[in-house]
LUMVEXSE-42809 format. One record per residue (C-alpha): residue in one letter; x, y, z. Coordinates in pm, whole numbers, plus 50000, padded with zeros to 5 digits. Example, Ala and Ser with C-alpha at 12.3 -4.5 7.8 and 13.67 -1.06 7.14 Angstrom:
<pts>
<A,<51230,49550,50780>>
<S,<51367,49894,50714>>
</pts>
This chain:
<pts>
<M,<89761,28740,04955>>
<I,<89650,28444,05169>>
<E,<89407,28338,04897>>
<E,<89680,28341,04633>>
<F,<89906,28134,04857>>
<V,<89633,27878,04925>>
<K,<89543,27852,04558>>
<S,<89906,27798,04460>>
<T,<89956,27537,04731>>
<L,<89650,27340,04623>>
<S,<89740,27371,04255>>
<Q,<90081,27219,04320>>
<D,<89918,26909,04467>>
<V,<89626,26870,04229>>
<G,<89813,26938,03906>>
<R,<89585,26875,03606>>
<G,<89325,26705,03826>>
<D,<89275,26440,04094>>
<L,<89277,26103,03916>>
<Y,<89070,25949,04195>>
<A,<88775,26162,04090>>
<L,<88780,26003,03743>>
<V,<88696,25662,03885>>
<E,<88421,25699,04143>>
<P,<88127,25942,04168>>
<S,<88133,26194,04451>>
<V,<87923,26131,04761>>
<S,<87857,26323,05081>>
<A,<88140,26273,05329>>
<S,<88281,26391,05658>>
<A,<88621,26371,05825>>
<K,<88814,26465,06137>>
<I,<89156,26625,06190>>
<I,<89316,26437,06479>>
<A,<89625,26528,06681>>
<K,<89872,26244,06709>>
<S,<90107,26449,06924>>
<D,<90089,26755,07152>>
<G,<90122,27102,07004>>
<I,<90007,27458,06946>>
<M,<89746,27529,06681>>
<A,<89835,27744,06380>>
<G,<89695,27750,06028>>
<V,<89326,27810,06094>>
<E,<89329,28142,05909>>
<Y,<89467,27979,05595>>
<I,<89252,27667,05603>>
<D,<88936,27874,05642>>
<V,<89028,28031,05306>>
<L,<89079,27683,05158>>
<A,<88734,27580,05283>>
<K,<88575,27883,05121>>
<L,<88755,27825,04791>>
<E,<88672,27454,04775>>
<N,<88321,27477,04922>>
<F,<88352,27246,05221>>
<E,<88259,27313,05582>>
<I,<88505,27301,05868>>
<K,<88424,27336,06236>>
<W,<88720,27405,06461>>
<N,<88756,27275,06815>>
<K,<89079,27473,06862>>
<K,<89175,27827,06761>>
<D,<89510,27960,06644>>
<G,<89742,27984,06944>>
<E,<89556,27728,07156>>
<S,<89728,27415,07282>>
<F,<89617,27061,07208>>
<I,<89721,26714,07320>>
<K,<89754,26380,07149>>
<G,<89410,26239,07069>>
<D,<89229,26572,07042>>
<V,<88991,26619,06750>>
<L,<89105,26956,06618>>
<A,<88834,27000,06356>>
<T,<88552,26827,06172>>
<L,<88501,26859,05797>>
<S,<88198,26798,05580>>
<G,<88148,26817,05206>>
<T,<88178,26587,04909>>
<S,<88420,26296,04899>>
<H,<88595,26434,04591>>
<V,<88664,26766,04759>>
<L,<88773,26631,05098>>
<L,<89011,26382,04942>>
<K,<89149,26647,04706>>
<I,<89232,26897,04979>>
<E,<89357,26649,05241>>
<R,<89732,26688,05186>>
<T,<89717,27061,05121>>
<L,<89522,27114,05442>>
<L,<89749,26892,05650>>
<N,<90069,27041,05509>>
<M,<89962,27394,05597>>
<L,<89837,27291,05941>>
<L,<90146,27081,06015>>
<H,<90396,27340,05896>>
<A,<90238,27629,06086>>
<S,<90155,27432,06401>>
<S,<90506,27287,06421>>
<I,<90660,27635,06415>>
<A,<90404,27761,06667>>
<T,<90474,27464,06894>>
<L,<90849,27528,06909>>
<T,<90795,27903,06940>>
<R,<90572,27855,07244>>
<K,<90852,27664,07419>>
<Y,<91081,27965,07374>>
<V,<90811,28210,07480>>
<E,<90738,28023,07802>>
<I,<91105,28055,07899>>
<V,<91147,28430,07833>>
<E,<90804,28557,07944>>
<P,<90882,28561,08318>>
<Y,<91168,28804,08247>>
<G,<90956,29047,08045>>
<V,<91159,28986,07730>>
<K,<91002,28989,07384>>
<L,<91079,28694,07159>>
<L,<91136,28793,06796>>
<D,<91158,28588,06478>>
<T,<91401,28669,06194>>
<R,<91417,28682,05814>>
<K,<91563,28330,05807>>
<T,<91254,28188,05639>>
<R,<91200,27952,05348>>
<P,<91176,28128,05010>>
<L,<90822,28259,04944>>
<L,<90700,28135,05283>>
<R,<90794,28435,05499>>
<I,<90443,28566,05560>>
<F,<90313,28217,05637>>
<E,<90600,28123,05868>>
<K,<90597,28455,06054>>
<Y,<90222,28414,06100>>
<A,<90302,28078,06262>>
<T,<90550,28234,06507>>
<R,<90283,28487,06607>>
<C,<90045,28201,06682>>
<G,<90315,28062,06910>>
<G,<90344,28393,07094>>
<A,<90644,28558,06928>>
<V,<90659,28913,06792>>
<N,<90753,28962,06429>>
<H,<91085,29129,06357>>
<R,<91094,29311,06025>>
<M,<90924,29140,05731>>
<G,<91173,29268,05476>>
<L,<91432,29530,05387>>
<D,<91161,29794,05351>>
<D,<91036,29747,05708>>
<S,<91312,29921,05900>>
<L,<91678,29999,05842>>
<M,<91907,29738,05993>>
<I,<92277,29809,05957>>
<K,<92452,29472,05977>>
<D,<92821,29385,05980>>
<T,<92815,29356,05603>>
<H,<92672,29708,05572>>
<L,<92925,29849,05817>>
<K,<93205,29742,05583>>
<T,<93073,30002,05337>>
<I,<93009,30282,05590>>
<K,<93303,30504,05690>>
<D,<93117,30730,05934>>
<L,<92822,30564,06110>>
<K,<92691,30882,06270>>
<A,<92695,31070,05939>>
<Y,<92524,30778,05767>>
<I,<92244,30765,06025>>
<L,<92191,31142,06006>>
<K,<92158,31111,05628>>
<A,<91931,30807,05661>>
<R,<91690,31002,05881>>
<Q,<91630,31234,05585>>
<K,<91572,30948,05341>>
<I,<91373,30677,05517>>
<P,<91012,30711,05640>>
<F,<90966,30906,05964>>
<T,<90820,30601,06141>>
<S,<91102,30363,06042>>
<K,<91350,30263,06311>>
<I,<91724,30223,06263>>
<E,<91892,29917,06415>>
<V,<92267,29858,06428>>
<E,<92427,29517,06472>>
<V,<92733,29521,06699>>
<E,<92988,29261,06802>>
<S,<93182,29439,07078>>
<F,<93147,29691,07358>>
<D,<93321,29961,07154>>
<M,<93090,29900,06857>>
<A,<92790,29928,07088>>
<K,<92915,30262,07226>>
<E,<92959,30390,06871>>
<A,<92607,30277,06771>>
<F,<92454,30447,07076>>
<A,<92638,30771,07003>>
<A,<92551,30755,06634>>
<G,<92178,30767,06709>>
<A,<92057,30409,06668>>
<D,<91703,30330,06786>>
<I,<91790,29965,06849>>
<V,<92127,29802,06910>>
<M,<92156,29430,06837>>
<C,<92420,29242,07034>>
<D,<92523,28969,06791>>
<N,<92692,28647,06906>>
<M,<92790,28793,07245>>
<M,<92837,28623,07577>>
<P,<92574,28720,07838>>
<E,<92840,28891,08053>>
<L,<92926,29133,07773>>
<I,<92559,29206,07708>>
<E,<92515,29292,08077>>
<K,<92807,29536,08050>>
<I,<92649,29701,07746>>
<L,<92312,29715,07922>>
<K,<92465,29896,08217>>
<Y,<92625,30149,07982>>
<R,<92297,30187,07792>>
<D,<92096,30246,08110>>
<E,<92339,30511,08229>>
<N,<92376,30698,07901>>
<F,<92116,30607,07636>>
<S,<91817,30466,07823>>
<H,<91583,30533,07528>>
<V,<91765,30286,07302>>
<L,<91632,29930,07282>>
<L,<91872,29638,07316>>
<E,<91831,29310,07131>>
<A,<92030,28988,07168>>
<S,<92076,28754,06874>>
<G,<92303,28491,06728>>
<N,<92310,28116,06797>>
<I,<92060,28143,07080>>
<S,<91895,27807,07138>>
<L,<91622,27660,07355>>
<E,<91895,27550,07595>>
<T,<92064,27891,07626>>
<I,<91785,28146,07583>>
<E,<91706,28176,07954>>
<I,<92060,28292,08027>>
<Y,<92014,28575,07776>>
<A,<91667,28660,07905>>
<K,<91813,28703,08254>>
<T,<92048,28978,08129>>
<G,<91754,29218,08100>>
<V,<91761,29281,07725>>
<D,<91443,29416,07570>>
<A,<91419,29143,07306>>
<I,<91580,28823,07184>>
<S,<91563,28719,06820>>
<S,<91614,28365,06695>>
<G,<91590,28206,06353>>
<S,<91558,27870,06528>>
<L,<91186,27927,06582>>
<I,<91140,27848,06214>>
<H,<91438,27657,06081>>
<Q,<91468,27421,06379>>
<A,<91098,27335,06407>>
<N,<91038,26961,06366>>
<W,<90701,26855,06234>>
<I,<90447,26735,06483>>
<D,<90199,26460,06389>>
<L,<89845,26527,06267>>
<S,<89617,26324,06041>>
<M,<89283,26337,05866>>
<K,<89048,26042,05909>>
<M,<88736,25993,05699>>
<D,<88424,25895,05892>>
</pts>
């Protein structure tokens, strides 16, 4: 799957062929990937596939998940001039996109880690980029939430509009879905949380709630359904996430890890 993604990404850039290669003969060449800002490395796994496909050598000075600072040489490349110039933008785009997500994710992780809270990503990803972007959040230290609708059963507010009896629905679902699949219910109030606990949810997601209400639900959970996991979600930002981590929830999910990541600055320089 990674190979198909890399091939498609390169094909988009190259089109029918690199016009530069029509003008000058290819010669031996080398280059460096240089950090022009601080960040967290992500993309190595994909670029190694690109190197194999295009027959150039890359030596990494940083691994996925490692931090770097402005001025660091992240990698050195060697091959032919035609190849290195052809793959330059494809390589940088993958490295920039993934590393930018990993960099923002690490900022979130560093805030919640002292409280023992897991940071989760969401399905708010760019079309056809979910696997790539969720890989980037992992490099930053997050834990993947479900990859798709087939991963686990999440009953959201939109689903609840179609369900008359939540407990009966969950009992029926247990007979239909895989034994290892969890059932998560999204709730927006204390009463909804109590209903989800009683109905047999494995995970209860507190959506768009104030921290004080989450603490109330946590107390009720601990006293009555201690086996159920509690997740906080909904408009949680870098500025507010610590408040939610302090409540004692098991996990916090945020789409911001991906859709609010601003690109860092990296470049390739030919020797």
